[in-house]
C-alpha positions in Angstrom: 0.0 0.0 0.0 1.3 3.5 -0.9 0.3 6.5 1.2 0.5 9.7 -0.7 0.4 13.4 0.4 -1.3 15.8 -1.9 -0.7 19.5 -1.2 -1.5 22.9 -2.7 -5.1 21.9 -3.5 -7.8 24.5 -3.9 -10.0 25.1 -0.9 -12.9 23.8 -3.0 -11.2 20.4 -3.5 -13.4 17.3 -3.1 -12.8 13.7 -2.4 -14.4 12.8 -5.7 -12.1 15.2 -7.6 -8.9 13.9 -6.0 -10.0 10.3 -6.4 -10.7 10.8 -10.1 -7.2 12.2 -10.7 -5.5 9.3 -9.0 -7.7 6.5 -10.4 -6.1 7.2 -13.8 -3.1 5.4 -12.4 -4.6 2.5 -10.4 -6.8 1.4 -7.6 -7.5 4.0 -4.9 -8.4 2.6 -1.6 -9.1 5.8 0.3 -9.0 9.6 -0.1 -9.0 11.9 2.9 -9.4 15.6 2.0 -8.5 17.4 5.2 -11.1 20.0 6.2 -11.4 22.7 8.8 -13.2 21.4 11.9 -15.4 24.5 12.2 -16.2 25.4 8.6 -15.9 22.1 6.8 -13.9 23.8 4.1 -10.9 22.0 2.6 -7.6 23.1 4.1 -5.7 22.6 0.8 -4.2 19.1 1.3 -5.3 15.5 1.2 -4.0 12.0 1.7 -4.5 9.2 -0.8 -4.0 5.5 -0.2 -3.4 3.3 -3.3 -3.4 -0.5 -3.2 -0.3 -1.0 -5.3 3.1 0.6 -4.6 4.1 0.7 -8.3 0.8 2.4 -9.2 1.2 4.9 -6.4 4.8 5.7 -7.5 3.5 6.3 -11.0 0.7 8.6 -9.8 3.3 10.6 -7.7 5.6 11.0 -10.7 2.8 11.9 -13.1 0.7 14.2 -10.9 3.4 16.1 -9.0 3.3 19.6 -10.5 0.2 19.0 -12.6 -2.8 21.3 -12.2 -6.1 20.7 -10.5 -8.6 23.5 -10.3 -5.9 26.0 -11.5 -3.3 25.0 -8.9 -0.1 23.0 -9.3 -0.4 20.0 -6.9 2.5 18.9 -4.7 2.4 15.1 -4.7 4.8 13.0 -2.7 4.9 9.9 -0.6 3.4 10.6 2.8 5.8 10.6 5.7 4.7 9.0 9.0 3.9 11.4 11.9 6.9 11.9 14.2 6.5 10.0 17.5 5.2 12.0 20.4 2.7 14.0 18.5 3.1 17.6 17.2 5.0 19.0 20.1 5.3 22.6 21.1 2.5 24.8 22.4 1.7 26.1 25.9 1.6 23.4 28.5 1.5 24.9 31.9 1.2 27.4 34.6 -1.6 27.4 37.0 -3.3 29.8 39.3 -3.5 33.4 38.4 -1.9 35.0 35.4 0.0 37.8 37.0 3.4 36.4 36.0 5.5 38.0 33.3 4.9 35.1 30.8 2.5 35.2 27.9 -0.3 32.7 27.3 -0.4 31.1 23.9 -3.8 30.2 22.5 
């Protein structure tokens, strides 16, 4: 199985549109267009799972830089998430907020 990252998609991108582009190169098991939790609007990237590694590699080679909805897609093999999550962010402090620090929201 080949996991593929697709970036620089339009904010109007749909699962069906992305699926149609990749199905030209082989069997697509799953398409996940990442959307904003509050608005439901696409965030401009997606993940595609293709059943066959060779078909996935061909799709990456052929679709990287090609246009969808007027935007040149960034298509590459998806990298696994680093262990330990995203990291960073504000993690502490309790009680009142009179200290000199700054809260991050």
